[in-house]
C-alpha positions as CSV (number, residue, x, y, z in Angstrom):
1,M,-294.1,30.4,-209.7
2,T,-295.6,29.6,-206.3
3,A,-294.7,31.8,-203.3
4,L,-292.1,30.2,-201.0
5,N,-293.2,28.7,-197.7
6,L,-290.2,28.7,-195.3
7,T,-288.4,30.3,-192.4
8,L,-285.2,32.2,-192.8
9,T,-282.9,31.7,-189.9
10,G,-279.4,32.9,-188.8
11,A,-279.4,36.2,-190.7
12,E,-279.4,39.8,-189.4
13,V,-282.9,41.2,-190.2
14,L,-284.0,44.8,-190.4
15,L,-287.3,44.7,-188.4
16,P,-289.6,47.7,-187.8
17,D,-288.9,49.5,-184.5
18,Q,-286.0,47.1,-183.7
19,G,-283.4,47.9,-186.3
20,I,-280.9,45.3,-187.4
21,T,-281.3,42.2,-185.2
22,H,-280.8,38.4,-185.3
23,A,-284.2,37.1,-185.9
24,D,-286.1,34.4,-187.8
25,L,-288.3,35.5,-190.7
26,S,-291.1,33.3,-191.9
27,L,-292.8,33.6,-195.3
28,A,-296.0,31.9,-196.6
29,D,-298.6,32.8,-199.2
30,G,-296.6,35.8,-200.3
31,V,-296.6,37.6,-196.9
32,I,-294.5,37.8,-193.7
33,Q,-295.8,35.4,-191.1
34,S,-295.8,35.7,-187.3
35,D,-295.2,32.0,-186.7
36,H,-292.6,29.6,-187.9
37,T,-293.7,28.0,-191.2
38,G,-292.3,25.6,-193.7
39,R,-288.7,24.4,-193.7
40,S,-285.8,26.4,-192.4
41,V,-283.1,28.0,-194.5
42,D,-279.9,29.0,-192.8
43,L,-278.9,32.5,-193.9
44,S,-276.0,33.0,-191.5
45,G,-273.6,35.6,-193.0
46,Y,-276.4,37.5,-194.7
47,L,-278.5,40.6,-194.2
48,V,-282.3,40.5,-194.8
49,L,-283.8,43.9,-195.6
50,P,-287.1,45.1,-197.0
51,G,-287.2,45.1,-200.8
52,I,-286.4,48.3,-202.5
53,I,-289.3,50.4,-203.9
54,D,-288.0,52.5,-206.7
55,L,-290.5,55.3,-207.3
56,H,-288.9,56.9,-210.3
57,G,-286.5,55.5,-212.8
58,D,-286.0,55.8,-216.6
59,G,-283.0,53.5,-216.8
60,F,-285.2,51.1,-218.7
61,E,-284.9,53.1,-221.9
62,R,-281.6,51.4,-222.8
63,H,-283.4,48.0,-222.6
64,I,-286.3,48.9,-224.9
65,A,-284.3,50.9,-227.4
66,P,-280.6,49.8,-227.2
67,R,-279.9,51.6,-230.4
68,R,-281.8,54.2,-232.5
69,G,-284.4,52.4,-234.4
70,A,-284.0,49.2,-232.5
71,M,-287.4,49.4,-230.8
72,K,-289.2,46.3,-232.1
73,Q,-289.2,43.9,-229.2
74,M,-290.9,45.9,-226.5
75,E,-292.1,43.1,-224.3
76,E,-288.6,41.4,-224.3
77,G,-287.2,44.8,-223.3
78,I,-289.5,45.1,-220.3
79,L,-288.6,41.5,-219.3
80,S,-284.9,42.5,-219.5
81,V,-285.6,45.5,-217.4
82,E,-287.1,43.3,-214.7
83,A,-284.0,41.2,-214.6
84,E,-281.9,44.2,-213.9
85,L,-284.3,45.5,-211.3
86,A,-284.3,42.2,-209.4
87,A,-280.5,41.9,-209.5
88,N,-280.4,45.3,-207.7
89,G,-282.8,44.3,-204.9
90,I,-285.8,46.3,-206.4
91,T,-289.1,44.6,-205.8
92,T,-291.5,47.4,-206.8
93,A,-290.4,49.7,-209.7
94,V,-292.1,52.8,-211.2
95,L,-291.1,53.0,-214.8
96,A,-291.0,56.7,-215.7
97,Q,-291.9,57.1,-219.4
98,F,-291.7,60.5,-221.1
99,H,-294.5,62.1,-223.1
100,S,-292.3,64.7,-224.7
101,W,-291.6,66.9,-227.7
102,E,-288.1,65.3,-227.6
103,G,-289.6,62.4,-229.7
104,G,-288.1,59.0,-230.3
105,V,-288.2,56.9,-227.1
106,R,-289.6,59.9,-225.3
107,G,-292.4,60.7,-227.8
108,P,-296.1,60.4,-227.2
109,E,-296.5,57.4,-229.6
110,F,-293.8,55.5,-227.9
111,A,-295.3,56.1,-224.5
112,G,-298.4,54.2,-225.5
113,Q,-296.3,51.3,-226.7
114,V,-294.4,51.2,-223.4
115,F,-297.5,51.2,-221.3
116,D,-299.1,48.5,-223.4
117,A,-295.9,46.4,-223.0
118,I,-295.9,46.8,-219.2
119,A,-299.5,45.7,-219.0
120,S,-298.9,42.7,-221.3
121,V,-296.0,41.2,-219.3
122,K,-297.6,41.8,-215.9
123,D,-298.4,38.1,-215.4
124,R,-294.9,37.1,-216.5
125,V,-292.9,39.1,-214.1
126,V,-292.3,38.8,-210.3
127,T,-291.3,42.5,-209.7
128,D,-294.3,44.8,-209.3
129,L,-294.0,47.2,-212.3
130,M,-295.9,50.5,-212.1
131,P,-296.1,53.0,-215.0
132,Q,-295.5,56.7,-214.6
133,L,-296.2,59.3,-217.2
134,R,-293.7,62.3,-217.4
135,F,-295.7,64.9,-219.3
136,E,-294.0,68.0,-220.8
137,T,-296.2,70.9,-219.8
138,H,-295.8,73.0,-222.9
139,M,-297.3,70.4,-225.2
140,L,-300.6,72.3,-225.2
141,D,-301.9,70.5,-228.3
142,D,-301.7,67.2,-226.4
143,Y,-303.9,68.2,-223.4
144,A,-307.1,67.3,-225.1
145,G,-307.9,63.6,-224.4
146,L,-304.9,63.1,-222.2
147,P,-306.9,62.1,-219.1
148,E,-308.7,59.4,-221.2
149,R,-305.4,58.1,-222.5
150,I,-304.0,58.0,-219.0
151,A,-307.0,56.0,-217.8
152,K,-306.7,53.6,-220.8
153,W,-303.0,53.1,-220.1
154,Q,-303.8,52.4,-216.4
155,V,-301.2,55.0,-215.3
156,P,-301.7,55.8,-211.6
157,Y,-298.9,58.4,-211.3
158,V,-298.2,61.5,-213.5
159,V,-295.3,63.9,-213.1
160,F,-295.0,67.2,-214.9
161,N,-291.7,68.4,-216.5
162,D,-290.7,71.5,-218.5
163,H,-287.4,70.8,-220.3
164,L,-287.7,73.6,-222.9
165,P,-284.5,75.7,-223.0
166,H,-286.5,78.9,-222.4
167,D,-283.5,81.2,-221.9
168,R,-282.1,80.4,-225.4
169,L,-285.5,80.4,-227.0
170,A,-286.4,83.8,-225.6
171,E,-283.3,85.2,-227.3
172,G,-284.2,83.4,-230.6
173,R,-281.0,81.3,-230.3
174,K,-280.8,77.6,-231.1
175,P,-280.1,75.5,-228.0
176,P,-277.0,73.3,-227.8
177,R,-277.3,69.8,-229.4
178,L,-280.4,70.8,-231.3
179,T,-279.4,68.9,-234.4
180,G,-278.8,65.6,-232.7
181,Q,-282.0,66.0,-230.7
182,A,-283.9,66.7,-233.9
183,L,-282.5,63.7,-235.6
184,K,-283.4,61.5,-232.7
185,A,-286.9,62.7,-233.0
186,G,-286.9,62.1,-236.8
187,R,-287.3,65.8,-237.6
188,N,-285.5,68.3,-239.7
189,P,-283.5,70.5,-237.3
190,D,-285.1,73.7,-238.6
191,V,-288.6,72.3,-238.1
192,H,-287.6,71.1,-234.7
193,F,-286.3,74.6,-233.7
194,E,-289.5,76.2,-235.0
195,M,-291.6,73.8,-232.9
196,L,-289.6,74.7,-229.8
197,L,-290.1,78.4,-230.5
198,S,-293.8,77.9,-231.0
199,M,-294.2,76.1,-227.7
200,H,-292.1,78.7,-225.9
201,A,-294.3,81.5,-227.3
202,R,-297.4,79.9,-225.7
203,T,-295.9,79.9,-222.2
204,A,-298.6,82.2,-220.9
205,E,-301.3,79.7,-221.7
206,V,-299.7,76.8,-219.8
207,P,-300.8,77.6,-216.1
208,A,-304.5,77.7,-216.9
209,A,-304.3,74.6,-219.0
210,L,-302.5,72.8,-216.2
211,D,-305.1,73.9,-213.7
212,D,-307.8,72.3,-215.8
213,L,-305.8,69.1,-216.5
214,C,-304.8,68.5,-212.9
215,A,-308.4,69.0,-211.7
216,V,-309.5,66.2,-214.0
217,L,-306.6,63.9,-213.1
218,A,-307.3,64.5,-209.4
219,E,-310.9,63.4,-210.0
220,Q,-309.6,60.2,-211.6
221,G,-307.5,59.5,-208.5
222,V,-304.2,60.0,-210.2
223,R,-301.2,60.7,-208.0
224,M,-299.3,63.8,-209.2
225,G,-295.9,65.3,-208.8
226,S,-293.7,68.0,-210.2
227,H,-290.1,67.7,-211.4
228,D,-287.1,69.9,-210.7
229,D,-288.8,72.6,-208.7
230,T,-286.6,75.7,-208.2
231,T,-288.5,78.1,-206.0
232,A,-291.0,78.0,-203.1
233,Q,-293.6,79.7,-205.5
234,T,-293.2,76.9,-208.0
235,R,-293.8,74.3,-205.4
236,A,-296.8,76.3,-204.1
237,D,-298.3,76.4,-207.6
238,W,-298.0,72.7,-208.0
239,R,-299.4,72.0,-204.6
240,A,-302.5,74.1,-205.4
241,R,-303.1,71.8,-208.4
242,G,-302.9,68.7,-206.2
243,A,-299.4,67.7,-207.2
244,Q,-298.0,66.9,-203.7
245,I,-294.9,65.1,-204.7
246,A,-291.7,67.1,-205.4
247,E,-289.3,65.1,-207.5
248,F,-285.7,66.2,-207.4
249,P,-286.1,69.8,-206.2
250,E,-283.1,71.7,-207.5
251,T,-282.7,74.2,-204.6
252,P,-282.9,74.1,-200.8
253,E,-285.6,76.8,-201.0
254,A,-287.9,74.5,-203.0
255,A,-287.2,71.5,-200.8
256,E,-287.8,73.6,-197.7
257,A,-291.1,74.8,-199.1
258,A,-292.2,71.3,-199.8
259,R,-291.3,70.1,-196.3
260,A,-293.1,73.1,-194.6
261,S,-296.3,72.2,-196.4
262,G,-296.1,68.5,-195.8
263,D,-295.4,67.6,-199.5
264,Y,-293.3,64.5,-200.3
265,I,-289.7,65.0,-201.4
266,I,-288.0,62.5,-203.7
267,L,-284.2,62.8,-204.3
268,G,-282.0,61.0,-206.7
269,S,-279.8,58.2,-205.3
270,P,-277.1,58.8,-208.0
271,N,-276.8,62.3,-206.5
272,V,-276.0,60.6,-203.1
273,V,-273.5,58.2,-204.7
274,R,-271.8,60.9,-206.6
275,G,-271.6,63.2,-203.7
276,G,-273.5,65.9,-205.6
277,S,-275.7,66.7,-208.6
278,H,-274.2,66.1,-212.0
279,K,-276.1,69.3,-213.1
280,G,-274.8,71.5,-210.3
281,N,-278.1,71.4,-208.4
282,A,-278.6,71.1,-204.6
283,S,-276.7,68.2,-203.1
284,A,-278.9,65.3,-202.0
285,L,-276.6,64.8,-199.0
286,D,-277.1,68.3,-197.8
287,L,-280.9,68.0,-198.3
288,I,-281.0,64.7,-196.4
289,A,-279.0,66.3,-193.6
290,M,-281.6,69.1,-193.4
291,G,-284.4,66.5,-193.2
292,Y,-285.7,67.3,-196.7
293,C,-286.0,63.8,-198.0
294,D,-288.8,61.2,-197.9
295,A,-287.4,58.8,-200.5
296,L,-284.6,58.1,-202.8
297,A,-285.2,57.0,-206.4
298,S,-282.9,55.3,-209.0
299,D,-283.5,58.2,-211.4
300,Y,-281.4,56.7,-214.2
301,H,-279.2,54.1,-212.5
302,Y,-280.8,51.0,-210.9
303,P,-277.8,50.0,-208.7
304,S,-277.8,53.4,-206.9
305,P,-280.7,53.1,-204.4
306,R,-278.9,50.2,-202.6
307,R,-275.5,51.9,-202.8
308,A,-276.9,55.2,-201.6
309,A,-278.6,53.7,-198.6
310,L,-275.5,51.8,-197.6
311,M,-273.3,54.9,-198.1
312,L,-275.6,57.0,-195.9
313,A,-275.4,54.4,-193.2
314,K,-271.6,54.0,-193.4
315,S,-271.1,57.8,-193.3
316,G,-273.1,58.0,-190.1
317,L,-275.4,60.7,-191.5
318,V,-278.3,58.3,-191.0
319,D,-278.4,54.9,-189.2
320,L,-279.0,51.8,-191.4
321,A,-282.7,51.6,-190.5
322,G,-283.2,55.3,-191.4
323,A,-281.1,55.1,-194.6
324,W,-282.8,51.9,-195.8
325,G,-286.2,53.4,-195.0
326,L,-285.5,56.0,-197.7
327,V,-285.6,53.2,-200.3
328,S,-288.3,51.0,-198.7
329,S,-290.8,52.3,-196.2
330,G,-290.4,55.9,-197.4
331,P,-291.3,55.2,-201.0
332,A,-294.2,53.0,-199.9
333,R,-295.7,56.0,-198.0
334,V,-295.2,58.3,-201.0
335,L,-297.0,55.9,-203.3
336,G,-299.7,55.0,-200.8
337,L,-298.6,51.3,-200.8
338,R,-299.6,50.2,-197.3
339,D,-298.9,46.5,-197.9
340,R,-295.1,46.8,-198.3
341,G,-292.0,48.7,-197.3
342,T,-291.2,46.9,-194.0
343,L,-290.8,43.3,-192.8
344,A,-293.7,43.5,-190.4
345,H,-296.1,40.6,-190.0
346,G,-298.8,40.6,-192.7
347,Q,-296.8,42.7,-195.1
348,R,-295.9,41.5,-198.6
349,A,-292.9,39.2,-198.5
350,D,-290.8,41.7,-200.5
351,L,-287.2,41.4,-199.4
352,V,-283.6,41.7,-200.5
353,I,-280.8,39.5,-199.1
354,L,-277.3,41.0,-199.1
355,D,-274.0,39.3,-198.4
356,A,-273.2,40.7,-194.9
357,E,-269.5,41.3,-195.8
358,T,-269.6,42.6,-199.4
359,H,-273.2,43.9,-199.4
360,R,-273.8,42.5,-202.8
361,V,-277.3,41.3,-203.7
362,A,-277.5,37.6,-203.2
363,A,-281.3,37.2,-203.7
364,T,-284.4,39.2,-204.2
365,L,-288.0,38.0,-203.4
366,A,-291.1,39.9,-204.4
367,G,-294.4,38.7,-202.9
368,G,-292.5,35.6,-201.6
369,R,-291.4,34.6,-205.1
370,V,-287.8,34.6,-206.2
371,S,-287.0,37.2,-208.8
372,Y,-283.2,37.0,-208.5
373,M,-280.7,34.6,-206.8
374,A,-277.1,34.0,-207.5
375,G,-274.0,32.4,-206.0
376,D,-273.6,30.3,-202.9
377,I,-277.0,31.3,-201.4
378,A,-278.8,29.2,-204.0
379,A,-277.5,26.0,-202.5
380,R,-279.0,27.0,-199.1
381,F,-282.4,27.5,-200.6
382,V,-282.3,24.3,-202.7
383,G,-280.9,22.5,-199.6
């Protein structure tokens, strides 16, 4: 599909340093133009905002594996993911794929299939899809060769998780839902439990292994982050390894430590929409009010970034420009994407058009190409 060459008129547009204002917006060759170009399209009654950059989401799992065992059509699943992303105003999406002892859709073998599928559909999608690897830190036997696999998969962003139920394992007790978890992974529950105990027993080996792994990934230019930090010391340890992104810090202490050291802080937009964490962790609203947020991510729900930004603006906690920046220019800075995130001249023509009254997504354009369009607005573009 060729990028559109036209000028959008009559809409309220979110422009850098100007906020929401009535202005024309011209697009050509996939970028925002400074001069009027092409034919005019009247978008009176609509808002034009920078496209949403989602820097962490695993909501795609239900597309690629709608049921246990139904994981055969990987490419079709990724194409289906893109349709949902576009319908929610997302123009750049980081697909966060686990490399975990949990197995199934989160297992190491499956990760390679997902990354291969993302690469294979790259020329067939409009949305910019970026792979992220979420690596479970206690999988010590998987460290060898991991940097080479990451390079082969063309993964630019790695985040480290530790989801082992250490408290239970330290007591020798089986964690809740172990049987269901084992069956998802295709393991005997007793074998699964022994595997968890074995990984927990090697906890003392993990820090040094991480030091070595992160040093190699840093040399490769891989962007790194930690997940669910709980203390200032945890954040300091990750920063020392070069992981300068704090995804979803669980406490104000961890978020404050990240901010004091200039690390990036990502919060979950579902936390904002819900008014709190579903796990009882720190409220994203409270952290935003304290200035401890650089970007909001979809986490597990693709409609939430748009809804969260609009809710923040409506609440008065942040103005619309600031709130929308948490899902556009903020994520662009975190990911080092200097060519997008605002509707400034010369930037990629990534934008979402909302109905001014209902705030529903009417159209999404990525690189000046239509990725989603529905309803009355289509007639205006077809003209």
